[in-house]
C-alpha positions, 0 to 999 in steps of 0.5 A, a space after each residue: 617781879 609782878 607777884 600777881 602775874 606769877 601767882 596766876 601763872 603758877 595756878 594755871 600751870 598747876 591746872 594744866 593750862 600751859 598756854 595761860 601759864 606761859 602768858 602769865 609767867 612772861 608778864 611776871 618778869 619786868 623788862 630786862 629782869 633775870 628770874 630763874 624761878 619764872 623761866 624754869 616754869 616757863 620752860 616746863 610749860 613750853 615742854 608740855 606744849 611740845 615747843 622744845 626750842 622755846 623750852 630750851 631758850 627758857 631754861 637757858 635764861 633760867 641758867 643765867 640767874 646765878 642766884 637761882 642755882 639748880 644748874 643740874 636740873 635746868 641743864 637736864 631739862 635743857 638737854 631734854 628739850 634740845 634732844 627733842 628738837 633734834 639738836 643731839 650734839 648740843 643736848 650732849 653738852 647740856 646733859 654733861 653739865 647736868 651730871 657734873 653738878 654735885 648738888 643735883 640729887 637725881 643725876 640718873 635722869 640726866 644720864 638716861 637722857 645723855 644716853 639717848 642723846 649719844 645714841 642719836 649722835 651715833 655714839 653707841 659706846 658712850 651711850 652705853 656708859 651713860 646708861 650704866 651710870 644711870 643704872 648704878 645711881 643709888 637714887 634711881 628707883 627703877 634701874 631696870 630701864 637703864 639696864 635694858 638700854 645698856 643691853 641694847 647698846 651691847 647688842 649694837 656693839 656686837 657684844 651679845 654675852 655682855 647684853 645677856 648679863 645686862 638683860 638678866 640683871 634688868 629682870 632682877 630689878 623689875 617689880 611684880 607689877 612691871 611687865 617683863 615680856 619686853 626684857 625677856 624678848 630682848 634677852 632671847 635675841 641676845 641668847 640667839 646672837 650668843 648661839 645659846 639656843 636652849 636659853 633663847 627658847 626659854 627666854 622667848 617662851 617667858 616673853 610670850 607667856 603674856 598674851 598681850 605682848 606681841 613680838 616683832 617679826 625679827 624676834 619671832 623669826 629668831 624664836 623660830 630659828 632657835 627652836 629649829 636649831 634645837 630640833 636639828 641638834 636633837 635629831 643629829 644626836 638621835 641618829 648618832 646613838 643614845 645620849 652619853 651618860 653622866 659618867 661619859 660626860 664627866 670623863 670627857 670633861 676630865 680630858 679622856 677621849 672615847 679612844 681611851 679607857 681610864 680603867 685600862 692598866 696603862 691609863 691615859 698617861 701610859 703608867 701602870 696602875 700599882 697592884 695591891 702588893 705594891 701599896 704597902 698595905 701588907 707590910 704595915 707595922 703594928 705602930 702604924 696600925 695603932 696610929 691609924 686607929 687613933 686617926 679613925 677615932 678622931 674622925 668619929 669624934 668629929 662626926 659626933 660634934 657635927 650637931 654642935 657645929 650646926 648649932 653654932 652655925 645657926 647662932 652665927 647666922 642669927 648674929 649676922 642677920 642682927 648685924 645686917 638689921 643694925 646696919 640697915 637701921 643706921 642707913 635709914 631703912 625701916 618698916 614700914 618704909 618711907 615710901 610706903 608711909 608717904 604713899 599711904 598718907 596721900 591715899 588717906 587724904 584722897 579717901 577722906 581718912 584720918 591722917 594723924 597715924 602718919 604724923 610724928 607726935 612732935 608735929 601734931 600741931 602741924 597736922 592740919 597744915 599738912 592736911 591742907 597741903 595734901 591734894 585730894 584725888 591725886 595719884 602720888 609716886 615717890 621720885 626719890 628718897 634722901 636717907 639718914 639714920 634719923 631723918 629722911 626727905 622724900 620727893 613725891 610727884 602727884 598727878 592731880 585730879 584736875 590734870 597736871 603734876 605737882 612736886 612735894 617734899 615730905 620731911 620725916 623722922 624715925 619712929 622706932 623702926 618706922 617713920 613719921 611725917 613732920 612736914 609736907 612742902 609744895 615745890 613750884 620750881 621743879 615739876 615731875 618730868 621736868 625736874 
């Protein structure tokens, strides 16, 4: 391999000069040479240029380098390229290979692309299965999108009730910074399809609370239809008389019709309600009265100890919370979180602030090297977290100030309940948006 050409290609890639990157990286390979790292970057550059056929070929060449590995990432990228090139069936095959690679750390990316490939092939059912797999992947930092796609599949399959649950779950996973209007709009359409008009109106109202969101003509028509249906139902109820009372509603739910009075001596079953004389109250013995008195005393004693029970309940609740905290600790969670520490580290570098507060004491000698690795003016986003109790690896995508993106791997160790950085490594073989 021509190392000088490879270094020039990497530099061009990082600066966003995709054409120069392709040219230099192509010169880096000797005639007949198989080099997965070079072809991976060439494929990424071709994707940036929108030359999807060429990208797919480059990823295929990278896959032929057995020593390079990264089957999952390369197959995912190749599947995306094939899908963009309009070769949906081939994309399905490539993406299926990606999700079957047990070493692939972010299978949700492949599942999302696989869902779109299945949709492009007209296989809505398998598309829904793929979106569900993407949503439940614990490495997926934002499952709301996959859940919304799953809801769309349910709607196309004529299963609006399932679509409702998918959209409602998607709302649970959205963050305050994310717009929920589109999800609420889709939820409204699902409610209309399920003939749940009041809930549909509520969902559409939430969607339109954002003045910047514009509903589609279909959604607006459904919103109008839902409001009209509610108005018609209210008018019919008003014409038929006053609304039923809560008691009437309860009795109706219990199986009593309007033609049956449950307080009638014959009741709904036709059996006579027993009179007071038939209850045995007037023939009770003294021994039975004493027994009843003891029972009443026990009830009163239980009431006296209610405060103690409340205290014990609170005590148990505190213990459970403590147990939950201990479990979270063993699972690699802490405060501040790994994501927060890493994002603050990158921001401090951009602001020219001191980064030593984020560095582990054991890595203080490497603080300058870590600082030199960090880009200035970059916008960092956490792309995945590999957690354990005492060590964590955070995958970061940084949008560089000069254009382009760069991936970093941040290694961290536990510091009390928080986390500190021990090293920051630059990843050249896998770029954001292209693995």
